[in-house]
C-alpha positions in Angstrom: 29.4 33.4 15.0 27.0 31.5 12.4 28.5 27.7 10.9 26.8 26.8 7.6 26.1 24.1 6.0 24.7 23.5 2.3 21.3 22.0 2.1 21.9 20.0 -1.0 19.4 20.9 -4.4 18.2 23.4 -2.1 20.8 25.4 -3.1 20.9 27.5 0.4 23.2 27.8 3.4 21.7 26.3 6.7 22.6 27.9 9.8 23.6 26.3 12.8 22.9 28.0 16.2 23.8 25.7 19.1 22.8 28.1 21.7 19.0 28.7 20.3 16.1 26.3 22.4 15.6 23.2 19.9 12.0 24.4 19.1 13.2 27.6 17.6 16.5 26.2 16.2 14.8 23.5 14.1 12.3 26.0 12.7 14.5 28.6 12.1 17.1 26.2 10.1 14.7 25.0 8.2 13.6 28.5 7.3 16.8 29.4 6.7 16.8 26.6 3.9 13.8 27.7 2.3 12.0 25.1 3.9 8.1 25.6 4.5 6.7 24.2 8.2 3.4 22.9 6.2 3.4 19.1 7.1 3.5 18.1 3.6 6.6 19.9 3.1 8.0 18.6 6.1 7.4 15.2 5.0 8.4 15.4 1.6 12.0 16.5 3.2 12.1 13.6 5.6 11.8 10.8 3.3 14.4 12.7 0.8 16.4 13.1 3.8 16.5 8.9 4.4 18.1 8.6 0.9 17.7 5.8 -1.9 18.9 2.3 -1.4 21.4 0.9 -3.5 23.4 -2.3 -3.7 26.7 -1.5 -2.2 28.5 -2.5 -5.6 26.2 0.0 -7.9 27.6 2.8 -5.0 30.8 1.5 -5.6 30.4 1.7 -9.1 29.6 5.4 -9.1 32.1 6.5 -7.0 34.7 5.3 -9.6 32.8 6.6 -12.4 33.3 9.8 -10.5 36.5 10.0 -12.0 36.0 9.1 -15.3 37.6 10.9 -18.0 34.0 11.8 -19.6 32.6 15.1 -18.1 28.8 13.5 -19.0 29.7 10.7 -17.1 31.0 12.2 -13.9 27.9 14.4 -13.7 25.4 11.6 -14.1 27.5 9.7 -11.2 27.2 13.1 -9.3 23.7 13.4 -9.7 23.2 9.7 -9.1 25.1 9.7 -5.9 23.2 12.7 -4.6 20.2 10.9 -5.1 21.3 8.1 -3.4 21.8 10.6 -0.7 22.6 10.0 3.1 22.8 6.0 2.7 26.3 6.5 0.7 27.9 9.2 3.1 30.1 6.2 4.2 31.6 5.3 1.1 31.7 9.0 -0.1 33.3 10.1 3.0 36.0 7.6 2.0 36.1 8.7 -1.8 36.9 12.5 -0.2 40.1 11.0 0.4 41.2 9.5 -3.0 44.3 10.8 -4.8 42.7 11.3 -7.6 41.4 15.5 -7.6 38.3 15.2 -9.5 36.9 12.0 -7.2 38.0 13.7 -3.8 36.5 17.1 -4.9 33.1 15.7 -6.4 32.8 13.5 -3.5 33.3 16.1 -0.8 31.0 18.2 -2.4 28.3 15.4 -1.8 29.0 14.6 1.6 28.4 18.3 2.8 25.1 18.0 0.7 24.1 14.8 2.1 25.1 15.6 5.6 23.4 18.7 5.3 19.9 16.9 3.8 20.2 14.5 6.7 20.3 17.4 9.2 17.3 19.0 7.9 15.6 16.0 7.4 15.9 15.2 11.3 14.9 18.7 12.0 11.6 18.4 10.0 11.1 15.0 11.6 11.6 16.9 15.3 9.1 19.8 14.2 6.5 17.3 12.8 6.5 14.9 16.2 6.8 18.5 18.6 4.0 19.7 17.3 2.0 16.7 16.7 0.9 18.0 13.1 -2.4 15.9 11.7 -1.2 12.4 11.4 2.4 13.1 11.2 3.2 9.8 13.0 1.2 7.7 10.7 2.6 9.2 7.8 6.4 9.1 9.1 5.8 5.5 9.7 4.7 4.7 6.6 8.2 5.8 5.0 9.5 2.3 3.1 12.9 2.3 4.8 12.6 0.5 8.5 15.9 2.1 9.5 14.3 5.6 8.6 11.1 5.1 10.7 12.6 3.8 13.3 15.4 6.4 13.4 12.7 9.3 13.4 11.1 7.6 16.3 14.2 7.4 18.4 14.3 11.1 17.8 11.3 11.8 18.9 11.7 9.3 22.0 15.0 11.2 22.9 12.6 14.8 22.9 10.3 12.8 24.8 13.2 11.8 27.8 14.0 15.7 27.8 10.5 16.5 28.2 10.6 18.3 24.7 7.5 16.6 23.0 5.0 16.5 25.9 2.3 17.1 23.4 3.1 13.1 22.5 1.8 11.8 25.4 -1.6 13.8 24.4 -4.5 11.7 23.9 -5.0 12.0 19.8 -1.2 11.4 19.2 -1.0 8.8 21.8 -3.9 6.6 20.2 -2.1 7.1 16.9 1.3 5.6 18.3 -1.2 2.8 19.8 -2.0 2.0 16.2 1.2 1.4 15.1 1.9 -1.1 17.3 0.4 -3.5 14.6 2.9 -2.2 12.1 4.1 -5.3 10.1 7.5 -4.2 10.4 9.1 -5.5 14.0 11.9 -3.0 14.2 9.6 -0.2 13.6 7.1 -2.0 16.4 9.6 -2.0 18.7 10.6 2.0 18.1 6.7 2.6 18.6 7.0 0.6 21.9 10.0 2.2 23.1 8.3 6.1 22.5 5.1 4.9 24.3 7.1 3.5 27.0 8.1 6.7 27.4 5.6 9.1 26.7 2.7 7.3 28.2 0.7 8.8 30.9 -1.5 7.5 34.0 -4.5 8.7 32.6 -3.8 6.1 29.7 -4.3 2.7 31.2 -7.6 2.3 29.7 -6.4 2.7 26.6 -3.9 0.1 27.4 -6.5 -2.3 28.4 -8.2 -1.7 25.1 -5.4 -2.9 23.4 -4.9 -6.1 25.2 -8.3 -6.9 23.2 -6.8 -6.0 19.9 -7.2 -8.7 17.4 -3.5 -7.9 16.2 -1.3 -10.4 18.5 1.8 -7.9 18.0 -0.9 -5.2 19.5 -1.5 -7.8 22.3 1.6 -8.6 23.4 2.9 -4.9 23.2 -0.4 -4.2 25.4 1.4 -6.7 28.2 5.0 -4.5 28.0 2.6 -1.2 28.6 0.9 -2.5 31.5 4.5 -2.1 33.3 4.1 1.2 33.0 1.3 1.1 35.2 2.5 -0.5 38.5 0.6 1.3 41.0 -2.1 -0.8 39.6 -1.0 -3.8 40.2 -4.2 -5.9 41.1 -5.5 -4.7 37.9 -2.5 -5.1 35.7 -1.7 -8.7 37.2 -5.3 -10.0 36.4 -4.9 -8.7 32.8 -1.6 -10.1 32.4 -3.0 -13.5 34.0 -6.1 -13.3 31.0 -3.1 -12.9 28.3 -1.4 -15.7 29.5 -4.6 -17.8 28.3 -4.3 -16.5 24.8 -4.3 -18.5 21.7 -1.1 -16.8 20.4 2.7 -18.0 21.9 3.7 -14.6 21.3 1.1 -12.9 24.2 1.6 -15.2 26.5 5.5 -15.0 26.3 5.3 -11.2 26.9 2.6 -11.7 29.5 4.9 -14.2 31.3 7.9 -11.8 31.0 6.1 -9.0 32.4 4.3 -10.6 35.5 7.9 -10.0 36.9 6.9 -6.7 37.6 3.4 -7.9 39.5 5.3 -9.9 41.7 4.0 -8.2 44.9 0.5 -9.0 43.6 -1.9 -11.8 45.4 -1.5 -14.9 43.0 1.7 -13.9 41.0 3.8 -16.4 41.9 1.6 -19.4 41.2 0.1 -17.3 37.9 4.0 -17.9 37.0 4.4 -21.1 37.9 1.5 -21.8 36.2 3.2 -20.9 32.7 6.2 -22.9 33.2 5.0 -26.1 31.3 4.3 -23.9 28.5 6.0 -25.2 25.5 5.3 -23.4 22.9 8.4 -21.5 20.8 8.2 -18.0 19.9 10.3 -17.2 16.7 10.1 -13.6 17.6 12.3 -14.4 20.3 15.2 -16.6 18.8 12.5 -20.0 19.6 12.5 -19.6 23.6 9.6 -20.7 24.9 6.8 -19.5 26.9 8.2 -21.6 29.7 11.3 -20.4 30.0 10.6 -16.7 30.1 8.4 -17.7 32.9 11.7 -19.7 34.8 13.4 -16.3 34.2 10.0 -14.0 35.7 10.1 -16.4 38.8 13.7 -14.9 40.2 11.5 -11.6 40.6 9.7 -12.8 43.5 10.2 -12.1 47.0 11.7 -14.0 49.7 8.4 -15.3 50.9 8.0 -16.8 47.6 11.4 -18.3 46.7 11.0 -21.5 48.5 7.9 -22.3 46.2 9.5 -20.5 43.5 12.7 -23.1 44.0 10.4 -26.2 44.0 8.5 -25.2 41.2 11.9 -24.7 38.9 14.0 -27.8 40.1 12.1 -30.1 37.6 12.3 -28.0 35.1 16.2 -28.2 35.1 15.8 -32.1 33.6 13.0 -30.9 31.1 13.8 -32.3 27.5 13.0 -28.8 26.5 16.4 -27.4 26.5 15.3 -23.5 26.7 13.6 -24.1 29.9 16.1 -26.2 31.4 18.3 -23.4 30.5 16.1 -20.7 32.1 15.3 -22.8 35.2 19.1 -23.5 36.0 20.1 -20.1 36.0 17.0 -19.0 37.9 17.8 -21.4 40.3 21.5 -20.4 41.0 19.9 -16.7 41.3 17.6 -17.8 43.9 20.1 -20.1 45.9 22.7 -17.1 46.4 19.7 -15.3 48.1 20.4 -17.4 51.5 22.6 -20.6 52.4 19.3 -22.5 53.0 18.0 -22.2 49.1 21.5 -22.8 48.0 21.6 -25.7 50.2 18.4 -26.9 48.3 19.6 -25.9 45.0 23.3 -27.3 44.8 22.7 -31.0 44.3 20.5 -30.9 41.6 22.5 -28.2 39.9 25.8 -30.7 40.4 23.7 -33.6 38.9 23.1 -31.2 36.2 27.3 -31.0 35.2 26.4 -35.0 33.7 23.4 -33.4 31.1 24.2 -35.2 27.9 23.6 -31.9 26.6 26.5 -30.0 26.8 24.3 -26.4 26.6 22.2 -27.7 29.5 25.3 -29.0 31.4 27.3 -25.6 30.8 24.5 -23.9 32.5 24.6 -25.7 35.4 28.3 -24.7 35.6 26.9 -21.3 35.4 24.6 -21.3 37.8 26.9 -22.8 40.4 28.8 -19.6 39.4 26.0 -17.7 40.6 25.8 -19.1 43.6 29.5 -17.6 44.7 31.3 -19.0 47.9 27.6 -21.2 48.3 29.1 -23.4 45.7 32.5 -24.0 46.8 31.3 -28.0 47.5 30.7 -28.3 44.2 34.6 -28.6 43.3 35.1 -32.5 43.1 31.9 -32.5 40.6 33.1 -29.6 38.4 36.5 -30.7 38.4 34.8 -34.8 37.1 33.0 -32.7 34.4 36.4 -30.8 33.7 38.4 -34.2 33.0 35.6 -35.0 30.3 34.7 -32.1 28.8 38.4 -30.7 27.9 38.7 -33.9 25.6 35.7 -32.7 24.1 37.0 -30.8 20.6 33.3 -29.7 19.7 32.0 -26.2 19.5 29.7 -27.3 22.5 32.5 -29.1 24.4 35.0 -26.1 24.4 32.3 -23.6 25.9 31.2 -25.9 28.6 35.3 -26.4 29.2 35.7 -22.7 29.4 32.9 -22.2 31.9 34.2 -24.7 34.5 37.2 -23.6 34.2 36.0 -19.7 34.8 33.8 -20.8 37.7 36.8 -22.6 39.3 38.5 -19.5 38.9 35.8 -17.7 40.4 35.3 -19.5 43.5 39.3 -20.1 44.2 39.6 -23.9 43.8 41.9 -25.9 46.4 45.2 -27.3 45.8 43.5 -30.8 44.5 42.6 -28.9 41.3 46.5 -28.4 40.7 47.3 -31.5 38.7 44.5 -31.2 36.3 45.1 -27.6 35.9 48.2 -28.4 35.7 47.9 -30.6 32.4 45.3 -28.5 31.5 47.9 -25.6 30.8 51.0 -27.9 29.6 49.4 -29.8 27.0 50.3 -27.9 23.9 47.6 -29.3 21.7 45.0 -28.2 24.6 43.2 -24.4 22.7 44.9 -21.5 24.2 42.2 -19.6 25.5 41.4 -22.9 28.0 45.3 -23.0 28.8 45.3 -19.3 29.8 42.1 -19.6 31.7 43.7 -22.7 33.4 46.4 -20.2 34.0 44.1 -17.7 35.6 42.9 -20.5 37.7 45.9 -22.2 38.9 46.6 -18.1 40.3 43.6 -18.5 42.5 44.2 -21.5 44.5 44.4 -20.4 48.4 48.4 -20.6 49.7 50.0 -20.4 46.4 51.1 -24.2 46.2 54.4 -24.9 45.1 53.2 -27.2 42.3 51.1 -24.6 41.1 53.8 -21.8 40.5 55.9 -24.7 39.0 53.2 -25.7 36.6 53.0 -21.4 35.7 56.6 -21.1 35.4 57.0 -23.6 33.0 54.0 -22.4 31.0 56.0 -19.0 30.5 57.9 -21.4 28.1 54.8 -22.4 26.1 54.6 -21.7 22.3 51.9 -19.7 22.2 52.2 -16.5 22.9 49.2 -15.7 24.6 49.5 -18.7 27.1 53.2 -17.2 27.9 51.9 -13.7 28.7 49.0 -15.0 30.8 51.5 -17.5 32.9 53.9 -14.0 33.3 51.0 -11.8 34.2 49.6 -14.8 36.8 53.1 -15.2 38.5 53.5 -11.3 38.6 49.8 -10.7 40.3 50.5 -13.9 42.9 54.1 -11.9 43.8 52.7 -8.8 44.4 
């Protein structure tokens, strides 16, 4: 049996036949709606399916007007909302449930039309991309709304991952996509890059290398990521990423440092990444993170044979005045330290020291790094308790986050009975944040041997004024007894 959708002002019914193959299904649906398969026709339909942007307040006013006493005003509102199309769908769906029959009926019809146009537009974009109509990628990217452009590319990405858009991997459309890596809109560049990463082939290595010499920094940065698709060319790819590490633009150096993690097997990779640790240039596209901070992240991917060299380079970075680098280095030290007792023994004294960092965001990351060490970090408990005693009295946002991080680290490491007095004080104080008190209850419940003092503190917590604290204490006690 066929199901049908009303194709907006096309005035035709669109059959939805789920059993048809995708390619025939899309073409058949478009033909049934009276839509020609010429590239220009399809592109116009795609543009129409994107709708017209209107401020939410204007959309709401038009919806109210659907129920106006004047027939002319109701008709004008319907026409305006039909032109807005899919961008007003959410508001129209809500209006279709209105108690006013006129508003409900008109909104319901507009929903059907907008949904049908969206369906047809998506199918038109798929036909364009699947069959690689001349210039279709370029034309789709020229549409005015960033969300629309990325939506069509996302559709193509899904097709490619399902093996339905093999043509996109051919030289001509692939180069068209590569040219779009310089698109001024960041979301569109990301969509193009995702799609290229899916359809790129081994024979494209030369094309990617040419992109690394582009005058556009976004293209060079994207080329670094595309080199990751050619890990079978370790030595060549590594050589060009090292070149990009010296690029004049911080964004390109950032991407190169990040992508080197995929080439850690190449000779000299560890030293190249270490060399980038001192690059303090910030990258606005990545929340002002520095090149050095992403280099620290990449060092966590080195092999065990290079782990000691990486650890020795990272430890001084944990004391860097540049917060992004210090935080990334601390996490990297924790991740390397969890690999072996030897590396953990090297890391732990430095992590403990950084619990005293004046920048609480850095101190919080030190606690996280100790947590990463797992049971190898248990000897840090005295330092964690000292830090907790200080941090819990800091009412700032950073102080609260640091306190939470310490409490969760203690809970997961399994605190000793020596932690009971401080944890009990945190739990018992009604002035403390309820989340902190609940976390203290969790930590008390993980103390080995369930000492009587911990149980007593939890039982007292079941009478707390805050309901979430009471429930947490009850839960912990139940878990301890089970």
